[in-house]
N, C-alpha and C positions, 0 to 999 in steps of 0.2 A: 337609075331612077331612085328618087328619094321618097321615103315614106312620109306621109302627112303626120305631123305631130298630133298626138291625142291629148286632149285636155281632160283632166279629172275634175269635174265640177260636182261638188257635194249637192245632193238633192235635199232641198229644205224639208225640215220636219213639218208635220201637220200643224204643230203649235206655231212654228215660225210663219207658216202660211197664214194662219188665223191672225197673228199679230200684224202681219203686213196688211191684210185686208182691213183690220180694225184701224190701223193708223191712217189708211186712206179715207175711211168713212167717218171717223170720229174726230172732233176737234180736240185740241189740247185739254180743254177743261173737262170734257167727258172722259177722256183717258185718265186724267188725274183722279176724277171721282171714282172710276172703276178700280184704280189701284188702291185708293183709300178704302174702298169697301172691302177689297180682298184683304188688306192689312187688318181691318177690323175683324173679319172672319177668322183669320189666323190667331189674332189676339184672344178672341172669344174661346177658341179651341184650347189655347194654352191655359187660360184661366179655368176652364172646365176640367182640364187634366190636373191642374193644381188642386182644385176642390176635391176631386176624387182621391188624390193622394193624401190630402189632409184628413179626409174622412177615414181612410184606411188607418192612418196613424192614430186618430182619436179612438177608433174602434178597438185597435190593438191595445192601446193604453187602458181602455175601460175593461177589457176582458182580463187583463193581468191583475187588476185591483180586486 
């Protein structure tokens, strides 16, 4: 008697499942708009971080003078 081969199938993550559902429900244009919005959020966060760092440098320079 031969054993039945076992298949190791990875269970998709929650994020993968959401993306699959999103791709079914949204048209390409909506998906692109969402991606663009997320890119804008990340860029805003980067600029905010840069502003905080610049303010720290300016404050440090002012306190040394």
